[in-house]
N, C-alpha and C positions, 0 to 999 in steps of 0.2 A: 618467620618462614617462608609465607608469601611473597614480603616483600625482598627477600634475598632472592626468590624466583624470579620475581620480576625484574631486578637487576641484572641476573644472568640471562634473562629474555633480551633483554635491552642490547645487552653486550653480543651476544650472538648474531642477534638481526643488524645490527653494526657492523659485524666483521663480515656477514654476507653481503651485504648492499658494499662494503668495500670490495670484495671479492667480483662482484657484478660490474662495478665501475670499470676497472680495466678491461674485464672480458668486452663490456658494451664498446668502449673506444677502440679496442681492436676491431670488433667486428666493422665498425663505422671506417676505420682504416683500411680494412681488406677490401670493402667496396670500392674506395677510392683508388686503391692500388693496381685494381682489377682492370682499370683502363688504360694501365702502363704497360710497356714491355717487359719481360722477366729479367732481364739484366740491370735494369733500373730499379726494378722492386728488390731484387737480393741486395743491391747495394744500399738502398734506403733502409732494409730491415737491420743491415748491420751495424748502421748508425744509430738505428733507433733501438738495439737490442739491450743495450744498458739502462736506456730509460724505460723499458718496459718492465725489465727485472726490478728495478727501484719500485716502479709504480704497483707491480703485482705484489711486493712485500709493504710498501708504506702505506697503501690506502686499506686495507683491512685492519690494520694497526691503528690508524687515524680513525677509522670509522667505527672500530670497536671501543676505541678510549671514550669516544663522545657518546655513544650507547650505553657505555658504563658511568659516565657522568649523569645521562639521564635518568638512568635507573636508581642511581643513589638520589638524585632529587626527586623520584616518585616515591622512594622509601621515606625520606623525610618528610614529604606532604601527606603521606599514608599514616605516618605516625603522628602528626600533628593534628590529622583528622579523627583519629582514635582517640586522643587526648581530649579533644572539643568534645565528642561523644559522651566520653566518660563523665566530664564536667557537667554537660547538659542533662545526663541522667541523674547526676547525683543532687544537683539542682532542684530538679523537678521534683525529685523523690523528697527532699528536704522540705521543699516549699509546701507540696502537698500534706505532709505530717504535719506541718507547723500550721497549717489552714483546717485540717480535721478536727484537731482538738477543740478549737473554738468552736466550730460547728457542732461536734457533738454536744459540746456542753449546751450551745444554743437550744438545740433541737429537743433536750431534756427539760429545759427550764420552759419551754412553749408547750411542750406536751402537760407539765405540772400545771401551768397557767390553763390550760384548756379544761383539765381535771377542776381546777378551783373555779372556774367559771360555772362548770354544771352544777357543783354545790352551792352555788351563790357567795363564795369566799373571796371572789373577786369581779370587778365590772371592767369589761372591754368590750368594745363593738366587735362582735362575730367576724364582720368583714374583714376588719384590722386584721385580727388574729390569724385567719386564714390566709390572708395575704402575707403575713410573716412567715406561716410555715410553708408556703408555695416558695416563697424566695428562698429560704433557707434550704428546702428541699433541692431547689435548681442549684446553688452554690456547692451543695454536696456533690451533686451529679456534675459539676463542672470539674470539682476536684478528682474524682472519679475516673473520668474521660482524660485528664491530665496524667493520672497514673497510667493506664492503660495504655496509652499513647506511647509513654516512655517505655511500657514494657515491650511493646510491639517494635518499637525503632531498636531496642536492644537484644530482639528476640529472646526475651525471658517470659513470655506470655507464656501461661499453663493453663492445660484443660484437662478435665478428668472424664473422657470420652467413654461412655459406657452403651450398652444397646440399648435404643430409647423409640419407644412407639410414639411417633409425631402427634397422632389425632389426641392421645391421652395426655401427651406432655401439654400441649398448646392451648388446648381447650380451658384448663384454669387460667392460664395466662390471659388469653382473649377475655375471660369474665373481668378478670382484674382492671383490664385495660379500657373495658367499655365505662368505666368511672372516670377516665383520665383524659377523653377524647372531647369534652365538651359536647356540642351539639352534633357530631358526627356519629354515625350508625356502623358498628362493625358487624360483619358478614364472615362467618367461617363455612368453608365449603371443603368436605373432603369427597376427593375424586377417585373413584377406585379403589383399589386395596393397596395403600402404600406401605411398602417393607418398614422394618426397623431400621434405623440408621445408629451409626454411631455418634454420639453426642453429648454434651456436656449440658444437663438440663438446666443450669444456673446460667450459662452462658448461651444457651439458645433462649431463655428469658430476655436476656439482654440484647441479643439480635433482633427479635420480634419487637421488641419495646422501642429500639432505635427506630426501626422501620416504620412502625404504627405512628410514633411520634413524629417522625420526619413527614409523612403522608398527611397526619393532622393538621402540623404546622402551615403547610402550602397547600392546602385545600378550602375551599370556601366552606363557611359553616353550614350545617345540614346534608353535605354531600355523604354518601357512603363510601366505606374502607373495606374493601374486600380481601380477605385472607384466604388462602387456598393451600391445601395439601394434595400433592398427587405423586404416583410412582413416576419415575423417568431416568433412562440411562443406566438402570440397575440400582438405582438409590431412590431418594424420594426428594422432590422439589418442595420448598415453602416460598410461598409468593404474595407480597402486599401490593394491590392495586387502589390507586385513588383516582379521583376526577378532578385533580387540581391544576394548577397552572403550568404543569410540565416543564420541562428542562429542554432547553433549545440545542440544536444538533452540534453547535460549536462547544458549548459546555458538558455535554455527554460524557467525553473521553476525560475529563478531571474531576467528576463528581467524587471518588474515591481518594482523591488525593489529599494530604496531611494540611490542614488549615485553608483547603479551598472551601469559599463561599459563591455560590451563584449570585447571579446580578438581583435575582430576588430576594436571596437571603440577607446579601449585604443591604438591601433597602428596608428590610424589616431589623437590621441590626442584631440578629439572635444567633446566640451560640459562638463558639468559637472554630467552627468547621473541621471538628473532630469526630462527630457520631458517625458519618459514613467511612471515614477512614478506620476507625476503631471496629466498625461492622465487618468490614473486609479482612481486618487482619484476624478478627475472631473466627470469621469463615475459613480464612486460609489455614488456621491453627487446628480446625477440625478436617483439613484436607477437602474440602468443598470449594465450590466455586458461587461467584455472586454475579449478577449481570444486571443492566436496567435497560428498558426500553421506555421512550417517553417520546410526546409530542406536546408543542406549545398548546396550552389551553384544553387539552384534550387528556391529560392526567399521565402518570407514571406507573410503572410496574417494576418492582424490584424482586428478583427471583434467586433465592439461594437454595443451591443443590448440594445434598449432602451424601457421603457414600453409605451404602447398605451395611448392616452390622455384618461382622465375620463370626461365623459360628464358632462354639466355645467361647 
């Protein structure tokens, strides 16, 4: 339906251009004829009347046909793009499913091995086991990112938003994240009295985890990461501030793009460049907004605004 509308639009546009062409020619011709006497003008107009008639009929038809061809080409290109998107979505879903099965099996084996090490029935360096667990968890996270990015691209990302009090929801998440950020310290600040917002708690966990992981990854060890919740614009804002390397002015407009990696991220060769893209997709699905403010070598602040919970 959209493609047919585009085809009609191209045809109508072509016809209007075709009508405008002879009218524009006549206007220019009139400017030239004004400099001549009336007898000469009438004579030349009679001679050119037939040509003008053919032009008035032919040019809209020619331009309209050309617009029709452009519209049909646009329709074919759009259809091809939709087919490519479907193939991409199917490939990512199949790949993620096939990867998740062995990852789950590997995680179960590692947990079994960890239990056997505790009772002394297995012997393996603890550092090696933890490295295996960390890398397996990282691989599982990459697969999850691939699935979420595919759902966002195909507009199939679903959330179950309910009225949520941010302080009560965020506090246990921060407690858990304190064990994952290494030498960084996490500070939680509640400013004012934030209203309840419409949010999916599990997706809110994912949003905050992505932002805190990102802050920890690009900040020097030992620097604090501040999480703040405050009322703003009728809803509430959740912000994550670090004292890291910052983002250059040229890179700021691109940080939420799919597969985009800053120069710092490329140097570290970390991730797929999907974390912030997925975070923005999750915030958009909530009807919220996400923004970033940053200065090189002075840190960054990512702010997520969520709408106030509707009564009832």
